[in-house]
PyMOL commands that place a pseudoatom at each C-alpha (Angstrom):
pseudoatom trace, name=CA, resn=MET, resi=1, chain=A, elem=C, hetatm=0, pos=[0.006, -0.052, 0.060]
pseudoatom trace, name=CA, resn=SER, resi=2, chain=A, elem=C, hetatm=0, pos=[1.597, 3.312, -1.072]
pseudoatom trace, name=CA, resn=GLN, resi=3, chain=A, elem=C, hetatm=0, pos=[2.235, 5.824, 1.374]
pseudoatom trace, name=CA, resn=GLN, resi=4, chain=A, elem=C, hetatm=0, pos=[0.475, 9.290, 1.007]
pseudoatom trace, name=CA, resn=SER, resi=5, chain=A, elem=C, hetatm=0, pos=[2.831, 12.380, 0.330]
pseudoatom trace, name=CA, resn=PRO, resi=6, chain=A, elem=C, hetatm=0, pos=[3.356, 14.953, 3.037]
pseudoatom trace, name=CA, resn=ASP, resi=7, chain=A, elem=C, hetatm=0, pos=[1.631, 17.574, 0.832]
pseudoatom trace, name=CA, resn=HIS, resi=8, chain=A, elem=C, hetatm=0, pos=[-1.466, 15.387, 0.731]
pseudoatom trace, name=CA, resn=HIS, resi=9, chain=A, elem=C, hetatm=0, pos=[-1.530, 15.133, 4.616]
pseudoatom trace, name=CA, resn=SER, resi=10, chain=A, elem=C, hetatm=0, pos=[-0.956, 18.894, 4.897]
pseudoatom trace, name=CA, resn=LYS, resi=11, chain=A, elem=C, hetatm=0, pos=[-3.886, 19.696, 2.614]
pseudoatom trace, name=CA, resn=ARG, resi=12, chain=A, elem=C, hetatm=0, pos=[-5.996, 17.164, 4.386]
pseudoatom trace, name=CA, resn=ASP, resi=13, chain=A, elem=C, hetatm=0, pos=[-5.103, 18.675, 7.728]
pseudoatom trace, name=CA, resn=LEU, resi=14, chain=A, elem=C, hetatm=0, pos=[-5.760, 22.098, 6.308]
pseudoatom trace, name=CA, resn=PHE, resi=15, chain=A, elem=C, hetatm=0, pos=[-9.287, 21.138, 5.136]
pseudoatom trace, name=CA, resn=SER, resi=16, chain=A, elem=C, hetatm=0, pos=[-10.049, 19.517, 8.545]
pseudoatom trace, name=CA, resn=ASP, resi=17, chain=A, elem=C, hetatm=0, pos=[-9.060, 22.655, 10.250]
pseudoatom trace, name=CA, resn=LEU, resi=18, chain=A, elem=C, hetatm=0, pos=[-11.267, 24.662, 7.839]
pseudoatom trace, name=CA, resn=ILE, resi=19, chain=A, elem=C, hetatm=0, pos=[-14.258, 22.376, 8.607]
pseudoatom trace, name=CA, resn=GLY, resi=20, chain=A, elem=C, hetatm=0, pos=[-13.568, 22.478, 12.369]
pseudoatom trace, name=CA, resn=ARG, resi=21, chain=A, elem=C, hetatm=0, pos=[-13.592, 26.419, 12.278]
pseudoatom trace, name=CA, resn=THR, resi=22, chain=A, elem=C, hetatm=0, pos=[-17.133, 26.442, 10.808]
pseudoatom trace, name=CA, resn=ARG, resi=23, chain=A, elem=C, hetatm=0, pos=[-18.269, 25.767, 14.451]
pseudoatom trace, name=CA, resn=PHE, resi=24, chain=A, elem=C, hetatm=0, pos=[-17.710, 29.466, 15.038]
pseudoatom trace, name=CA, resn=VAL, resi=25, chain=A, elem=C, hetatm=0, pos=[-20.777, 30.204, 12.848]
pseudoatom trace, name=CA, resn=VAL, resi=26, chain=A, elem=C, hetatm=0, pos=[-22.724, 29.218, 15.968]
pseudoatom trace, name=CA, resn=LEU, resi=27, chain=A, elem=C, hetatm=0, pos=[-21.678, 32.520, 17.427]
pseudoatom trace, name=CA, resn=ILE, resi=28, chain=A, elem=C, hetatm=0, pos=[-24.273, 34.115, 15.289]
pseudoatom trace, name=CA, resn=ALA, resi=29, chain=A, elem=C, hetatm=0, pos=[-27.016, 32.020, 16.883]
pseudoatom trace, name=CA, resn=VAL, resi=30, chain=A, elem=C, hetatm=0, pos=[-25.532, 32.531, 20.398]
pseudoatom trace, name=CA, resn=ILE, resi=31, chain=A, elem=C, hetatm=0, pos=[-25.478, 36.338, 20.039]
pseudoatom trace, name=CA, resn=ALA, resi=32, chain=A, elem=C, hetatm=0, pos=[-28.985, 36.401, 18.521]
pseudoatom trace, name=CA, resn=VAL, resi=33, chain=A, elem=C, hetatm=0, pos=[-30.426, 34.104, 21.180]
pseudoatom trace, name=CA, resn=LEU, resi=34, chain=A, elem=C, hetatm=0, pos=[-28.735, 36.057, 24.144]
pseudoatom trace, name=CA, resn=LEU, resi=35, chain=A, elem=C, hetatm=0, pos=[-30.182, 39.236, 22.632]
pseudoatom trace, name=CA, resn=VAL, resi=36, chain=A, elem=C, hetatm=0, pos=[-33.634, 37.735, 22.849]
pseudoatom trace, name=CA, resn=SER, resi=37, chain=A, elem=C, hetatm=0, pos=[-33.105, 36.604, 26.436]
pseudoatom trace, name=CA, resn=PHE, resi=38, chain=A, elem=C, hetatm=0, pos=[-31.785, 40.053, 27.546]
pseudoatom trace, name=CA, resn=SER, resi=39, chain=A, elem=C, hetatm=0, pos=[-34.927, 41.730, 25.789]
pseudoatom trace, name=CA, resn=LEU, resi=40, chain=A, elem=C, hetatm=0, pos=[-37.328, 39.313, 27.712]
pseudoatom trace, name=CA, resn=PHE, resi=41, chain=A, elem=C, hetatm=0, pos=[-35.389, 39.867, 30.948]
pseudoatom trace, name=CA, resn=LEU, resi=42, chain=A, elem=C, hetatm=0, pos=[-35.791, 43.723, 30.586]
pseudoatom trace, name=CA, resn=GLN, resi=43, chain=A, elem=C, hetatm=0, pos=[-39.476, 43.284, 29.483]
pseudoatom trace, name=CA, resn=GLY, resi=44, chain=A, elem=C, hetatm=0, pos=[-40.174, 41.096, 32.488]
pseudoatom trace, name=CA, resn=THR, resi=45, chain=A, elem=C, hetatm=0, pos=[-38.478, 43.524, 34.870]
pseudoatom trace, name=CA, resn=PHE, resi=46, chain=A, elem=C, hetatm=0, pos=[-40.312, 46.534, 33.501]
pseudoatom trace, name=CA, resn=LEU, resi=47, chain=A, elem=C, hetatm=0, pos=[-43.491, 44.546, 33.610]
pseudoatom trace, name=CA, resn=ALA, resi=48, chain=A, elem=C, hetatm=0, pos=[-42.922, 43.635, 37.377]
pseudoatom trace, name=CA, resn=LEU, resi=49, chain=A, elem=C, hetatm=0, pos=[-42.141, 47.180, 38.322]
pseudoatom trace, name=CA, resn=HIS, resi=50, chain=A, elem=C, hetatm=0, pos=[-45.240, 48.371, 36.393]
pseudoatom trace, name=CA, resn=THR, resi=51, chain=A, elem=C, hetatm=0, pos=[-47.436, 45.680, 38.095]
pseudoatom trace, name=CA, resn=ILE, resi=52, chain=A, elem=C, hetatm=0, pos=[-46.087, 46.602, 41.542]
pseudoatom trace, name=CA, resn=TYR, resi=53, chain=A, elem=C, hetatm=0, pos=[-46.754, 50.268, 41.038]
pseudoatom trace, name=CA, resn=GLU, resi=54, chain=A, elem=C, hetatm=0, pos=[-50.097, 49.630, 39.922]
pseudoatom trace, name=CA, resn=THR, resi=55, chain=A, elem=C, hetatm=0, pos=[-51.057, 47.278, 42.561]
pseudoatom trace, name=CA, resn=TRP, resi=56, chain=A, elem=C, hetatm=0, pos=[-49.872, 49.566, 45.266]
pseudoatom trace, name=CA, resn=HIS, resi=57, chain=A, elem=C, hetatm=0, pos=[-51.509, 52.486, 43.617]
pseudoatom trace, name=CA, resn=ASP, resi=58, chain=A, elem=C, hetatm=0, pos=[-54.907, 50.782, 43.251]
pseudoatom trace, name=CA, resn=MET, resi=59, chain=A, elem=C, hetatm=0, pos=[-54.710, 49.360, 46.681]
pseudoatom trace, name=CA, resn=LEU, resi=60, chain=A, elem=C, hetatm=0, pos=[-53.967, 52.712, 48.503]
pseudoatom trace, name=CA, resn=THR, resi=61, chain=A, elem=C, hetatm=0, pos=[-56.583, 54.670, 46.444]
pseudoatom trace, name=CA, resn=LYS, resi=62, chain=A, elem=C, hetatm=0, pos=[-59.350, 52.173, 45.968]
pseudoatom trace, name=CA, resn=GLY, resi=63, chain=A, elem=C, hetatm=0, pos=[-58.743, 49.586, 48.770]
pseudoatom trace, name=CA, resn=ILE, resi=64, chain=A, elem=C, hetatm=0, pos=[-57.688, 46.045, 48.707]
pseudoatom trace, name=CA, resn=SER, resi=65, chain=A, elem=C, hetatm=0, pos=[-60.798, 44.802, 47.284]
pseudoatom trace, name=CA, resn=SER, resi=66, chain=A, elem=C, hetatm=0, pos=[-59.667, 46.267, 44.051]
pseudoatom trace, name=CA, resn=GLN, resi=67, chain=A, elem=C, hetatm=0, pos=[-56.985, 43.462, 43.655]
pseudoatom trace, name=CA, resn=SER, resi=68, chain=A, elem=C, hetatm=0, pos=[-59.402, 40.467, 44.017]
pseudoatom trace, name=CA, resn=GLY, resi=69, chain=A, elem=C, hetatm=0, pos=[-58.749, 38.079, 41.272]
pseudoatom trace, name=CA, resn=THR, resi=70, chain=A, elem=C, hetatm=0, pos=[-56.165, 39.935, 39.115]
pseudoatom trace, name=CA, resn=LEU, resi=71, chain=A, elem=C, hetatm=0, pos=[-53.187, 40.298, 41.229]
pseudoatom trace, name=CA, resn=ALA, resi=72, chain=A, elem=C, hetatm=0, pos=[-52.162, 36.697, 40.946]
pseudoatom trace, name=CA, resn=VAL, resi=73, chain=A, elem=C, hetatm=0, pos=[-52.531, 36.672, 37.083]
pseudoatom trace, name=CA, resn=GLU, resi=74, chain=A, elem=C, hetatm=0, pos=[-50.528, 39.878, 36.624]
pseudoatom trace, name=CA, resn=PHE, resi=75, chain=A, elem=C, hetatm=0, pos=[-47.628, 38.381, 38.764]
pseudoatom trace, name=CA, resn=LEU, resi=76, chain=A, elem=C, hetatm=0, pos=[-47.884, 35.141, 36.843]
pseudoatom trace, name=CA, resn=GLU, resi=77, chain=A, elem=C, hetatm=0, pos=[-47.398, 36.872, 33.708]
pseudoatom trace, name=CA, resn=VAL, resi=78, chain=A, elem=C, hetatm=0, pos=[-44.066, 38.380, 35.043]
pseudoatom trace, name=CA, resn=VAL, resi=79, chain=A, elem=C, hetatm=0, pos=[-42.915, 34.726, 36.075]
pseudoatom trace, name=CA, resn=GLY, resi=80, chain=A, elem=C, hetatm=0, pos=[-43.901, 33.333, 32.531]
pseudoatom trace, name=CA, resn=THR, resi=81, chain=A, elem=C, hetatm=0, pos=[-41.862, 36.083, 30.949]
pseudoatom trace, name=CA, resn=MET, resi=82, chain=A, elem=C, hetatm=0, pos=[-38.740, 35.474, 33.077]
pseudoatom trace, name=CA, resn=LEU, resi=83, chain=A, elem=C, hetatm=0, pos=[-38.912, 31.714, 32.448]
pseudoatom trace, name=CA, resn=LYS, resi=84, chain=A, elem=C, hetatm=0, pos=[-39.099, 32.381, 28.682]
pseudoatom trace, name=CA, resn=ALA, resi=85, chain=A, elem=C, hetatm=0, pos=[-35.980, 34.537, 29.208]
pseudoatom trace, name=CA, resn=VAL, resi=86, chain=A, elem=C, hetatm=0, pos=[-34.351, 31.681, 31.115]
pseudoatom trace, name=CA, resn=VAL, resi=87, chain=A, elem=C, hetatm=0, pos=[-35.071, 29.252, 28.161]
pseudoatom trace, name=CA, resn=PHE, resi=88, chain=A, elem=C, hetatm=0, pos=[-33.284, 31.590, 25.731]
pseudoatom trace, name=CA, resn=TYR, resi=89, chain=A, elem=C, hetatm=0, pos=[-30.374, 32.076, 28.108]
pseudoatom trace, name=CA, resn=LEU, resi=90, chain=A, elem=C, hetatm=0, pos=[-29.892, 28.460, 28.505]
pseudoatom trace, name=CA, resn=ILE, resi=91, chain=A, elem=C, hetatm=0, pos=[-29.895, 27.795, 24.693]
pseudoatom trace, name=CA, resn=GLY, resi=92, chain=A, elem=C, hetatm=0, pos=[-27.466, 30.670, 24.083]
pseudoatom trace, name=CA, resn=VAL, resi=93, chain=A, elem=C, hetatm=0, pos=[-24.919, 29.728, 26.965]
pseudoatom trace, name=CA, resn=GLY, resi=94, chain=A, elem=C, hetatm=0, pos=[-25.249, 26.182, 26.176]
pseudoatom trace, name=CA, resn=LEU, resi=95, chain=A, elem=C, hetatm=0, pos=[-24.440, 26.403, 22.601]
pseudoatom trace, name=CA, resn=TYR, resi=96, chain=A, elem=C, hetatm=0, pos=[-21.464, 28.725, 23.227]
pseudoatom trace, name=CA, resn=SER, resi=97, chain=A, elem=C, hetatm=0, pos=[-20.165, 26.132, 25.756]
pseudoatom trace, name=CA, resn=LEU, resi=98, chain=A, elem=C, hetatm=0, pos=[-20.707, 23.323, 23.461]
pseudoatom trace, name=CA, resn=PHE, resi=99, chain=A, elem=C, hetatm=0, pos=[-19.282, 24.666, 20.279]
pseudoatom trace, name=CA, resn=ILE, resi=100, chain=A, elem=C, hetatm=0, pos=[-16.857, 27.648, 21.334]
pseudoatom trace, name=CA, resn=LYS, resi=101, chain=A, elem=C, hetatm=0, pos=[-15.569, 27.235, 24.513]
pseudoatom trace, name=CA, resn=PRO, resi=102, chain=A, elem=C, hetatm=0, pos=[-16.513, 25.368, 27.808]
pseudoatom trace, name=CA, resn=LEU, resi=103, chain=A, elem=C, hetatm=0, pos=[-17.825, 27.403, 30.730]
pseudoatom trace, name=CA, resn=ASN, resi=104, chain=A, elem=C, hetatm=0, pos=[-17.982, 26.529, 34.310]
pseudoatom trace, name=CA, resn=LEU, resi=105, chain=A, elem=C, hetatm=0, pos=[-21.683, 27.968, 34.357]
pseudoatom trace, name=CA, resn=THR, resi=106, chain=A, elem=C, hetatm=0, pos=[-22.792, 25.176, 32.081]
pseudoatom trace, name=CA, resn=SER, resi=107, chain=A, elem=C, hetatm=0, pos=[-21.031, 22.497, 33.797]
pseudoatom trace, name=CA, resn=ALA, resi=108, chain=A, elem=C, hetatm=0, pos=[-22.530, 23.709, 37.205]
pseudoatom trace, name=CA, resn=LEU, resi=109, chain=A, elem=C, hetatm=0, pos=[-25.969, 23.481, 35.500]
pseudoatom trace, name=CA, resn=GLY, resi=110, chain=A, elem=C, hetatm=0, pos=[-25.391, 20.039, 34.227]
pseudoatom trace, name=CA, resn=VAL, resi=111, chain=A, elem=C, hetatm=0, pos=[-25.110, 20.984, 30.528]
pseudoatom trace, name=CA, resn=GLU, resi=112, chain=A, elem=C, hetatm=0, pos=[-22.334, 19.136, 29.108]
pseudoatom trace, name=CA, resn=SER, resi=113, chain=A, elem=C, hetatm=0, pos=[-23.962, 17.846, 25.731]
pseudoatom trace, name=CA, resn=LEU, resi=114, chain=A, elem=C, hetatm=0, pos=[-26.702, 18.665, 23.339]
pseudoatom trace, name=CA, resn=SER, resi=115, chain=A, elem=C, hetatm=0, pos=[-28.865, 16.116, 25.118]
pseudoatom trace, name=CA, resn=ASP, resi=116, chain=A, elem=C, hetatm=0, pos=[-28.278, 17.756, 28.521]
pseudoatom trace, name=CA, resn=LEU, resi=117, chain=A, elem=C, hetatm=0, pos=[-29.132, 21.113, 26.861]
pseudoatom trace, name=CA, resn=GLU, resi=118, chain=A, elem=C, hetatm=0, pos=[-32.366, 19.619, 25.559]
pseudoatom trace, name=CA, resn=GLN, resi=119, chain=A, elem=C, hetatm=0, pos=[-33.295, 18.176, 28.880]
pseudoatom trace, name=CA, resn=LYS, resi=120, chain=A, elem=C, hetatm=0, pos=[-32.816, 21.588, 30.600]
pseudoatom trace, name=CA, resn=VAL, resi=121, chain=A, elem=C, hetatm=0, pos=[-34.921, 23.393, 27.991]
pseudoatom trace, name=CA, resn=VAL, resi=122, chain=A, elem=C, hetatm=0, pos=[-37.744, 20.925, 28.119]
pseudoatom trace, name=CA, resn=SER, resi=123, chain=A, elem=C, hetatm=0, pos=[-37.914, 21.128, 31.791]
pseudoatom trace, name=CA, resn=VAL, resi=124, chain=A, elem=C, hetatm=0, pos=[-38.331, 24.853, 31.777]
pseudoatom trace, name=CA, resn=ILE, resi=125, chain=A, elem=C, hetatm=0, pos=[-40.840, 24.622, 28.920]
pseudoatom trace, name=CA, resn=ILE, resi=126, chain=A, elem=C, hetatm=0, pos=[-43.018, 22.183, 31.064]
pseudoatom trace, name=CA, resn=VAL, resi=127, chain=A, elem=C, hetatm=0, pos=[-42.960, 24.842, 33.995]
pseudoatom trace, name=CA, resn=ILE, resi=128, chain=A, elem=C, hetatm=0, pos=[-43.944, 27.574, 31.349]
pseudoatom trace, name=CA, resn=LEU, resi=129, chain=A, elem=C, hetatm=0, pos=[-47.077, 25.381, 30.315]
pseudoatom trace, name=CA, resn=GLY, resi=130, chain=A, elem=C, hetatm=0, pos=[-48.043, 25.005, 33.914]
pseudoatom trace, name=CA, resn=VAL, resi=131, chain=A, elem=C, hetatm=0, pos=[-47.769, 28.648, 34.656]
pseudoatom trace, name=CA, resn=THR, resi=132, chain=A, elem=C, hetatm=0, pos=[-49.635, 29.557, 31.571]
pseudoatom trace, name=CA, resn=PHE, resi=133, chain=A, elem=C, hetatm=0, pos=[-52.547, 27.234, 32.423]
pseudoatom trace, name=CA, resn=LEU, resi=134, chain=A, elem=C, hetatm=0, pos=[-52.679, 28.579, 35.996]
pseudoatom trace, name=CA, resn=GLU, resi=135, chain=A, elem=C, hetatm=0, pos=[-53.119, 31.960, 34.517]
pseudoatom trace, name=CA, resn=HIS, resi=136, chain=A, elem=C, hetatm=0, pos=[-56.128, 30.774, 32.448]
pseudoatom trace, name=CA, resn=PHE, resi=137, chain=A, elem=C, hetatm=0, pos=[-57.349, 28.909, 35.560]
pseudoatom trace, name=CA, resn=ILE, resi=138, chain=A, elem=C, hetatm=0, pos=[-57.384, 31.955, 37.833]
pseudoatom trace, name=CA, resn=ARG, resi=139, chain=A, elem=C, hetatm=0, pos=[-59.231, 34.207, 35.229]
pseudoatom trace, name=CA, resn=TRP, resi=140, chain=A, elem=C, hetatm=0, pos=[-61.874, 31.281, 34.600]
pseudoatom trace, name=CA, resn=GLN, resi=141, chain=A, elem=C, hetatm=0, pos=[-63.728, 33.524, 32.159]
pseudoatom trace, name=CA, resn=ASN, resi=142, chain=A, elem=C, hetatm=0, pos=[-64.987, 30.452, 30.088]
pseudoatom trace, name=CA, resn=PRO, resi=143, chain=A, elem=C, hetatm=0, pos=[-65.040, 26.996, 31.565]
pseudoatom trace, name=CA, resn=LEU, resi=144, chain=A, elem=C, hetatm=0, pos=[-65.280, 25.191, 28.413]
pseudoatom trace, name=CA, resn=GLU, resi=145, chain=A, elem=C, hetatm=0, pos=[-62.514, 26.910, 26.620]
pseudoatom trace, name=CA, resn=THR, resi=146, chain=A, elem=C, hetatm=0, pos=[-60.572, 26.411, 29.953]
pseudoatom trace, name=CA, resn=LEU, resi=147, chain=A, elem=C, hetatm=0, pos=[-61.212, 22.719, 29.718]
pseudoatom trace, name=CA, resn=TYR, resi=148, chain=A, elem=C, hetatm=0, pos=[-60.244, 22.512, 26.149]
pseudoatom trace, name=CA, resn=PHE, resi=149, chain=A, elem=C, hetatm=0, pos=[-56.911, 24.574, 26.860]
pseudoatom trace, name=CA, resn=ALA, resi=150, chain=A, elem=C, hetatm=0, pos=[-56.209, 22.202, 29.846]
pseudoatom trace, name=CA, resn=GLY, resi=151, chain=A, elem=C, hetatm=0, pos=[-56.525, 19.248, 27.523]
pseudoatom trace, name=CA, resn=SER, resi=152, chain=A, elem=C, hetatm=0, pos=[-54.224, 20.736, 25.026]
pseudoatom trace, name=CA, resn=LEU, resi=153, chain=A, elem=C, hetatm=0, pos=[-51.598, 21.567, 27.587]
pseudoatom trace, name=CA, resn=ALA, resi=154, chain=A, elem=C, hetatm=0, pos=[-51.883, 18.021, 29.151]
pseudoatom trace, name=CA, resn=LEU, resi=155, chain=A, elem=C, hetatm=0, pos=[-51.178, 16.655, 25.748]
pseudoatom trace, name=CA, resn=ALA, resi=156, chain=A, elem=C, hetatm=0, pos=[-48.161, 18.705, 24.984]
pseudoatom trace, name=CA, resn=GLY, resi=157, chain=A, elem=C, hetatm=0, pos=[-46.851, 18.351, 28.630]
pseudoatom trace, name=CA, resn=GLY, resi=158, chain=A, elem=C, hetatm=0, pos=[-47.351, 14.725, 28.473]
pseudoatom trace, name=CA, resn=ALA, resi=159, chain=A, elem=C, hetatm=0, pos=[-45.429, 14.386, 25.142]
pseudoatom trace, name=CA, resn=LEU, resi=160, chain=A, elem=C, hetatm=0, pos=[-42.542, 16.538, 26.652]
pseudoatom trace, name=CA, resn=VAL, resi=161, chain=A, elem=C, hetatm=0, pos=[-42.459, 14.418, 29.738]
pseudoatom trace, name=CA, resn=PHE, resi=162, chain=A, elem=C, hetatm=0, pos=[-42.329, 11.245, 27.736]
pseudoatom trace, name=CA, resn=PHE, resi=163, chain=A, elem=C, hetatm=0, pos=[-39.509, 12.775, 25.722]
pseudoatom trace, name=CA, resn=GLN, resi=164, chain=A, elem=C, hetatm=0, pos=[-37.563, 13.402, 28.892]
pseudoatom trace, name=CA, resn=THR, resi=165, chain=A, elem=C, hetatm=0, pos=[-38.144, 9.913, 30.181]
pseudoatom trace, name=CA, resn=VAL, resi=166, chain=A, elem=C, hetatm=0, pos=[-37.177, 8.177, 27.130]
pseudoatom trace, name=CA, resn=HIS, resi=167, chain=A, elem=C, hetatm=0, pos=[-33.893, 10.328, 26.691]
pseudoatom trace, name=CA, resn=ARG, resi=168, chain=A, elem=C, hetatm=0, pos=[-32.947, 10.433, 30.345]
pseudoatom trace, name=CA, resn=GLY, resi=169, chain=A, elem=C, hetatm=0, pos=[-29.361, 9.784, 30.918]
pseudoatom trace, name=CA, resn=LYS, resi=170, chain=A, elem=C, hetatm=0, pos=[-28.615, 9.453, 27.261]
pseudoatom trace, name=CA, resn=GLY, resi=171, chain=A, elem=C, hetatm=0, pos=[-25.990, 11.703, 25.440]
pseudoatom trace, name=CA, resn=SER, resi=172, chain=A, elem=C, hetatm=0, pos=[-24.123, 12.814, 28.639]
pseudoatom trace, name=CA, resn=ASP, resi=173, chain=A, elem=C, hetatm=0, pos=[-20.406, 13.304, 28.657]
pseudoatom trace, name=CA, resn=LEU, resi=174, chain=A, elem=C, hetatm=0, pos=[-20.307, 10.774, 31.541]
pseudoatom trace, name=CA, resn=GLN, resi=175, chain=A, elem=C, hetatm=0, pos=[-20.968, 7.840, 29.036]
pseudoatom trace, name=CA, resn=GLN, resi=176, chain=A, elem=C, hetatm=0, pos=[-17.485, 8.122, 27.401]
pseudoatom trace, name=CA, resn=PRO, resi=177, chain=A, elem=C, hetatm=0, pos=[-15.534, 10.376, 29.993]
pseudoatom trace, name=CA, resn=GLU, resi=178, chain=A, elem=C, hetatm=0, pos=[-12.073, 9.735, 29.024]
pseudoatom trace, name=CA, resn=ALA, resi=179, chain=A, elem=C, hetatm=0, pos=[-12.611, 10.159, 25.142]
pseudoatom trace, name=CA, resn=LYS, resi=180, chain=A, elem=C, hetatm=0, pos=[-14.785, 12.975, 25.314]
pseudoatom trace, name=CA, resn=LEU, resi=181, chain=A, elem=C, hetatm=0, pos=[-13.005, 15.046, 27.846]
pseudoatom trace, name=CA, resn=ARG, resi=182, chain=A, elem=C, hetatm=0, pos=[-9.726, 14.513, 25.922]
pseudoatom trace, name=CA, resn=ALA, resi=183, chain=A, elem=C, hetatm=0, pos=[-11.379, 15.659, 22.613]
pseudoatom trace, name=CA, resn=ARG, resi=184, chain=A, elem=C, hetatm=0, pos=[-12.775, 18.651, 24.427]
pseudoatom trace, name=CA, resn=ARG, resi=185, chain=A, elem=C, hetatm=0, pos=[-9.240, 19.386, 25.744]
pseudoatom trace, name=CA, resn=GLU, resi=186, chain=A, elem=C, hetatm=0, pos=[-7.486, 19.174, 22.436]
pseudoatom trace, name=CA, resn=LEU, resi=187, chain=A, elem=C, hetatm=0, pos=[-10.122, 21.329, 20.779]
pseudoatom trace, name=CA, resn=PHE, resi=188, chain=A, elem=C, hetatm=0, pos=[-10.415, 24.074, 23.313]
pseudoatom trace, name=CA, resn=GLU, resi=189, chain=A, elem=C, hetatm=0, pos=[-7.111, 24.207, 25.039]
pseudoatom trace, name=CA, resn=HIS, resi=190, chain=A, elem=C, hetatm=0, pos=[-4.470, 23.039, 22.397]
pseudoatom trace, name=CA, resn=ASP, resi=191, chain=A, elem=C, hetatm=0, pos=[-6.735, 24.355, 19.310]
pseudoatom trace, name=CA, resn=THR, resi=192, chain=A, elem=C, hetatm=0, pos=[-6.616, 21.009, 17.551]
pseudoatom trace, name=CA, resn=GLU, resi=193, chain=A, elem=C, hetatm=0, pos=[-9.657, 20.600, 15.261]
pseudoatom trace, name=CA, resn=GLN, resi=194, chain=A, elem=C, hetatm=0, pos=[-8.728, 17.095, 14.091]
pseudoatom trace, name=CA, resn=LEU, resi=195, chain=A, elem=C, hetatm=0, pos=[-9.576, 14.139, 16.141]
pseudoatom trace, name=CA, resn=VAL, resi=196, chain=A, elem=C, hetatm=0, pos=[-6.674, 11.683, 16.475]
pseudoatom trace, name=CA, resn=ILE, resi=197, chain=A, elem=C, hetatm=0, pos=[-7.817, 8.168, 16.947]
pseudoatom trace, name=CA, resn=SER, resi=198, chain=A, elem=C, hetatm=0, pos=[-5.063, 6.066, 18.583]
pseudoatom trace, name=CA, resn=GLU, resi=199, chain=A, elem=C, hetatm=0, pos=[-4.804, 2.243, 18.653]
pseudoatom trace, name=CA, resn=ARG, resi=200, chain=A, elem=C, hetatm=0, pos=[-5.585, 2.334, 22.253]
pseudoatom trace, name=CA, resn=ASP, resi=201, chain=A, elem=C, hetatm=0, pos=[-8.952, 3.906, 21.575]
pseudoatom trace, name=CA, resn=VAL, resi=202, chain=A, elem=C, hetatm=0, pos=[-9.778, 1.199, 19.044]
pseudoatom trace, name=CA, resn=LYS, resi=203, chain=A, elem=C, hetatm=0, pos=[-8.871, -1.501, 21.513]
pseudoatom trace, name=CA, resn=ARG, resi=204, chain=A, elem=C, hetatm=0, pos=[-11.015, 0.055, 24.242]
pseudoatom trace, name=CA, resn=ALA, resi=205, chain=A, elem=C, hetatm=0, pos=[-14.052, 0.237, 21.608]
pseudoatom trace, name=CA, resn=GLU, resi=206, chain=A, elem=C, hetatm=0, pos=[-13.568, -3.437, 20.744]
pseudoatom trace, name=CA, resn=HIS, resi=207, chain=A, elem=C, hetatm=0, pos=[-13.645, -4.419, 24.474]
pseudoatom trace, name=CA, resn=ALA, resi=208, chain=A, elem=C, hetatm=0, pos=[-16.707, -2.212, 25.053]
pseudoatom trace, name=CA, resn=THR, resi=209, chain=A, elem=C, hetatm=0, pos=[-18.538, -3.681, 22.166]
pseudoatom trace, name=CA, resn=GLN, resi=210, chain=A, elem=C, hetatm=0, pos=[-17.678, -7.190, 23.227]
pseudoatom trace, name=CA, resn=ALA, resi=211, chain=A, elem=C, hetatm=0, pos=[-18.912, -6.319, 26.667]
pseudoatom trace, name=CA, resn=LYS, resi=212, chain=A, elem=C, hetatm=0, pos=[-22.170, -5.211, 25.306]
pseudoatom trace, name=CA, resn=ILE, resi=213, chain=A, elem=C, hetatm=0, pos=[-22.587, -8.336, 23.312]
pseudoatom trace, name=CA, resn=GLU, resi=214, chain=A, elem=C, hetatm=0, pos=[-21.987, -10.526, 26.307]
pseudoatom trace, name=CA, resn=GLY, resi=215, chain=A, elem=C, hetatm=0, pos=[-24.307, -8.403, 28.412]
pseudoatom trace, name=CA, resn=LYS, resi=216, chain=A, elem=C, hetatm=0, pos=[-21.681, -7.345, 30.932]
pseudoatom trace, name=CA, resn=VAL, resi=217, chain=A, elem=C, hetatm=0, pos=[-22.454, -3.702, 30.573]
pseudoatom trace, name=CA, resn=GLU, resi=218, chain=A, elem=C, hetatm=0, pos=[-25.698, -1.865, 29.685]
pseudoatom trace, name=CA, resn=ALA, resi=219, chain=A, elem=C, hetatm=0, pos=[-26.079, -0.509, 26.028]
pseudoatom trace, name=CA, resn=GLU, resi=220, chain=A, elem=C, hetatm=0, pos=[-25.950, 3.151, 27.286]
pseudoatom trace, name=CA, resn=ALA, resi=221, chain=A, elem=C, hetatm=0, pos=[-22.591, 2.723, 29.147]
pseudoatom trace, name=CA, resn=GLY, resi=222, chain=A, elem=C, hetatm=0, pos=[-20.460, 3.618, 25.937]
pseudoatom trace, name=CA, resn=SER, resi=223, chain=A, elem=C, hetatm=0, pos=[-16.886, 2.649, 26.113]
pseudoatom trace, name=CA, resn=GLU, resi=224, chain=A, elem=C, hetatm=0, pos=[-16.168, 3.291, 29.681]
for i in range(1, 224): cmd.bond("trace and resi %d" % i, "trace and resi %d" % (i + 1))
show_as sticks, trace
zoom trace
């Protein structure tokens, strides 16, 4: 088998570096999503301040009876806005940590893979659905529409919970800690875009595959 020339290797390495650098295009999405999150945080803050002012103004001028039935709904709207901001913030920070450079913040939040990010976002969305239904329930303007709305949210929430249950524990970096952590170190610390697969990695993968076939480890365990 003929050996490839050094020029061929250098061109291939250059192309690999160029392909690897395309990950920086994610910065566009990160900036856009963080701007949306920042806007929602500001909107929620102004909404909270306005609600607090209107609440105390009406209570001092019209009495506490003026707040019956509306106070909880108005503050729940603030909570819903803040939770939406958190969703976009998690997405922006998570994408940056996964594609650009790891952050201690995302590790502390338990976001070390795309699957982890999906789990966190879905969890917050489920809470948002609950808060949204609570707003409609407190208003109770049309019982039949509220019932239909509850059924729709139950279906959506049930699907999200099922998604979480099925994908729980999958995709985490803990499945293949050595290989994934080494790849992240080479990428983010040593600026190496191309993955080098050593003979040791191949043997470890063979042993892991054989162990799965023999039933010694679970399928999700990876090549630990």
